[in-house]
N, C-alpha and C positions, 0 to 999 in steps of 0.2 A: 821030215820028222819034226814034231812039235813038242815043246816042253809041256808037262802036265799043268803048268801054270797058265797056259793059254788055250783052254779047252774049247771055247766058242770060236776062236779064230781058226782052230784046226778043222772045225766043221764046215767052214766056208772056203777052204783053200781051192775049191774049184771055180772061184770067182775072181782070183787075183794071180799075179805073177810074184814069185818070191825070188829075189836075187840073193844067192848064197855066197857071192864072191865079191862083195864090195871091198875095195882094197886101195890103199895108197901108202907110200913111204914118207914119213914126215921129215922135215928139216929140223934136226935137234929134238928137243923135248916138246912135243906137240900137245898142248893142253886145250881146254874147251874153247876159249875165245878164238884162237887162231883157226881151229878146226871148224867152228861154226861159221866164221867169216868165209872160209873156203867153200863149204857146202852151200852157203846162201848166195855167194857172188860168183863163184868159179875162179876166184883169184886168191893168192896169198899175199901177205904184206911184208915189206922189208923190216918193219919195226916190230919185231917179236922179241920179248925178253927171254932169258934162258928157261923160264917156266912156261913159256907159251902164251903169256898174257900180251894183250895189245893195248894201244892207246884208245881213248874213248872215240866214239863216232866222229867223223870229220866230213865236211862237204866235199872233200877230195876222194872219199871212199868210192870203191866200185859199187854199183847199185845192187840191191837185193833183186833176185830174179823176178819177184813179183812186180817190182817197179818197171823192169824192162818189159814184162808182159803187158801191163796196162798201158804203157806208152805205145807199144807196137800193135796192140789189139784193144783199142779203147772201147768202152761200152757205149751203147746208144740209147740209154734210158736213165731216168733220174735215180741213180743208185750209187752207193759207195763202190768204187772200182776195186779197191784193195784194202782188206781188213786184216789186222794182226791182233791176236788175242791168246790167252787171257792175261799175259804178262810179257814184259820185254825179254829178249835174249839177254842172259846175264851170267857172268862168272865173277864172283867176288864183287869188287866195286866197278867193274867194267860193264856198263849197261848199254844195250842197244847196238853194239858193234855188229855189222852185217845185216841190220834190220831197217836200213833207210835207203832212200833213192840216191844218196851220195851225189856224185857229180851231175846226175840228171836234173837235180833241183827238187825243192820241197813239194812242188806240184804233184810229184809222183811218189811221195812218201805214203806209207799205209795209214789208214785211219786206225788209230790204236785204241783198243777197248780193254782197259786194264782196271777191272773193278777193285775198289778199295778193300783192304784187308790182308791179313797174313797168308802166306802160301798154305798154311795148315787149315785155313778156313775153307771147308769143302762146299760151303753154300754161297760162295762169292758171286756166282752167276745169277743168283736171285736178287742181287743188289746192283744190277746194271743201271748206270745213269747215263743218259744220252741227251743231256740238256742242250747241247750244241746242235741237235737235230730237231729241236722243238721250237715252235713259235710261241712267243709270250701270249698269254690269254687275250690281252687287249689288242693284239695285232692280227686281224683277219687276213686270210690269204690274198683277198682282192686288194686290201690296203697295202700289203707288202709288194704286190705286183705294180701298184700305182707308184710306189716309191722307186721301184726299178725303172719305170718309164721316166720319172723325174730325173733319175741319175743319167739316163740316156740323153735327155734334153740338155742337161748341164754339160755333158761330155761334148755335145755338138758345138757348144760355145767355147770350147777350149782346145782348138786344133793343135796348138803348139804342145800342150801337155800330152795330148793323144799321140802326137808324133814321137815324143820322147819315150813313152811307155808301150808303144804298139808291139814291140818285140816280146813283151811279157804276156800278150794275149789276155789282158785283164777282163775284157768283156766276156770272153769264153768262160773264165773262172767264175765271174759274177753270176752268169746265167746258169752254170751248172750248180752252184751253191743254192741259188734261188729255187731251181727246180727240185733239188733234193729236199729242201725244207718244206716247200709247199705240197709236194706229192705225198709225203708221209710214208712212202714206201720203205725207207730204211727203218723208221721208228717201228713200223709194224713187224718187220723182219726180226727185230730184237726182242719181241714179246714171246718169250719161251712159255709163258703160262697158257698160251693158246694151244699148246701141244697136248695130246692125250697123256694122262698120268702114267699109263703102262709103258708108253714109248719112252718117256723121260726116265722111267725106272730101268728100262732096257739099256739105255746109254750109260747109266750109272749116275747116281745122285752125288756127283763130285765135280770138281772144277773141270777136269779133262773131259768127262763124259758129256756134260752140258755144253762145253765149248764145241765139241764135235756136232752136237745137235744144232747149235746156233750156226755152225759152218754150213750145214745143209740148208738151213732156212735162208742164209745170206745168198748162197749160190742160187737157190730157187727164186730169189727176188731179183737176181741179176748181177750180183757181185762177181767180178772176173776171177779174183784170187783171194783165198782165205788161208792164212797161215796160223795154225793152232800150235803155239809154243807149249812144250811140256810145262805144267804149272808148278815148277820148283826151280830155284836157282841151280844152275848146272852142277856146280861143285858144292853140294850140300847133303843133307841127311834125309831120313824118312822116305818119301816116295820119289826122291831124286833117283836117277839111274846111275849115279856116281857111287857104285857099291864098293868102296874101298873097305868098308867094314859092314857087318850085319847083313851080308848078302842073302842068306837063306831066308831070314824072317822078312826082310824088306821086299824081296822079290815075290815071295809067296803071298804076303798079306797087303802089300801096298802098291808097288809099281805095276806088276803084271796084271792084277785084276782090273785096275783102271784102264790100262791099254786094251786088254781083252774085250771088255764091255764096250768101250767107246769106239774103237776102230771097227770091231765086228758090226756093231749096230749101224755105224755110218755107212759101211759098204752094203749091208742088207737093206737099209732104208732107201739109199739112192737107187739100188737095183729094183726094189719093189715099186718105186715111183717112175721107173723108166728113165731116170736121170743119169745112171752110171755110164750109159753109152756115150754121153757127151761130157762127162765130168771126170777129170783125172784126179785120183787119190794117190798120194805118195806118203809113205811112213818111213822115215829114216833118221838116224842119229848122226852125230858128228864123227863118231868112231864106235868100235865095239869094246869088248872087255877081254882081258887076257885069258888065255886057255887055262893057265895055271893059277891057282889061288895063292895069295900071300907073297907074290913076287912083285917087286917094283920095276915098272917099265917106263915111268914118266917122272921119276923123282919123288913120287908120293909114297907115304907109308901105307901099307896094306896089312890087315890082320889075316889070320889063317882063314877067316870066313869073309874074304874080300878079293875082288879082282881089279886090276889096274887098267889103264887106257890101252887100247889095242886097235890101231888103225889098219893093221895088215890083213884082217879078214873079219867081216861082219855081214849082217843081213839087212835087206831093205824089202819093202813091199810096194808094189804099184798095181793099181786097178783102174778099170774104166778107160774111156776115151780111146778105144782101139787096142788097149793092152791085152795081151793074151790071157785067157782064163785057164787056171789049173796048170800053169807052166812054172817050172823051176829052172832058173838060169844060173849056170856056173856050179862049181863044186869045190868044196874045201877038202883039205887033207883030213886024216883020221882024228887029229886033235883040234881041228878048226883053227889052226895056226896060220894057214896061208891057203890061197886058192890054188887048186891044181888044174882048173879049167875055167876059161872065160872070165878073167878078172874085170871088174867094172870100177873105174875111178869115179869119185864124186863129180868130176867135171863131165864125164860121159853120161852120168845120170841127169845132170842139168841139161846137157845137150839133147837128151832124149825128151825132157820136158818141153824144151823149145820146139823140138821136132813135132811133138803131139799137137802143138798150136799152129803148125804149118810155118814155123819160123826157122830159117837156117841158123844153126848154132854159131856160125862164124860171121853173121851179119855185123857190120861195122857200126859202132856208136862212137861219139866223140866226147872225150873227157873235159874237165874244167880248163885244160890248156889247149883245147881243140885238137887233141891228138887222137888219131883213129885207134880204136880198140875193138877186138872181137867180143861178142856177147860172152862167149866162153871158148876156150881152146880145148876142144874135144869133139869127138864124133858121136852122133846118136847111136845107141845100140838098137838097131832096127829089128833084131830077133825078138825083142820084147813085145813087138806089135804083131797083131794077127794079120 
């Protein structure tokens, strides 16, 4: 059953799996940042304040799942492996928590595309600047490649320095950066103006819709992982999903129409191009909203026309890459308060994502202290796959 606010998505439910039993029990008051960190990394952190806030990102953090994926499934062409857009993960003044490579190192951080402008500027994606992927006009590609050869010659004369930095694999990073700039592949992928106007309209002429379209273009060009972050600070107003107040108007006129157009068009577009078979699409939040209006479940104030945080039962969508079409997994009780069948923890969803890439969820990685850690402590939900 779909809300009347998602009419287009309801028409293509034969192309995706709907998980109606996402669920977890939080430790204390679990607000956005702590929940985001869990869904992005598969881990919780010890340093959580009573409100659920976390400390800023740290090199000791567990990696975002995208960083793990591009490390274990590297791309073999001159393209950005991992892109995050159109804004950082954020709750209040905690920015970027759960959105970095953490202890894997900055080499596996996402390329962040955050166009300038306020979250209410719906035309932000038309103002994309990718100057770091462009060559200066006076530097031809041949000249740049000659400079790279000169660098190689200099390196050959510095064996002691090479020995010191060899563990950093700098030559590999230099070569990848050079190939990326010279090829122009990434620059071309960011050019949304090359898409038909009616297709851009279908995705929605707003930040989320155009971000979904750009995600398709990036994947088409060879990017391994694209994370489209909802284009509003998590705990804010207007088209944020944090509907503590103004639920009826905001859901009907802001949040839902953006999601409906952007996500539906992405799935349809990928499918029509034959890309959905090899591309995994996941749409999920850090938690759901309370079944009853006007009740505080997380220490927040809620109006009669508002719902609070509710991690005990919510919905996610998965499509493509072998995921079953037209399948509904799990079931909630009559008030959508709790699952009554087949609950799925966020860690199990992450495990399922790794599974779709042919990676065992409990593969060991080593943290900043060289301690072994599983990618995620959870089992893949194999019933989601055909």
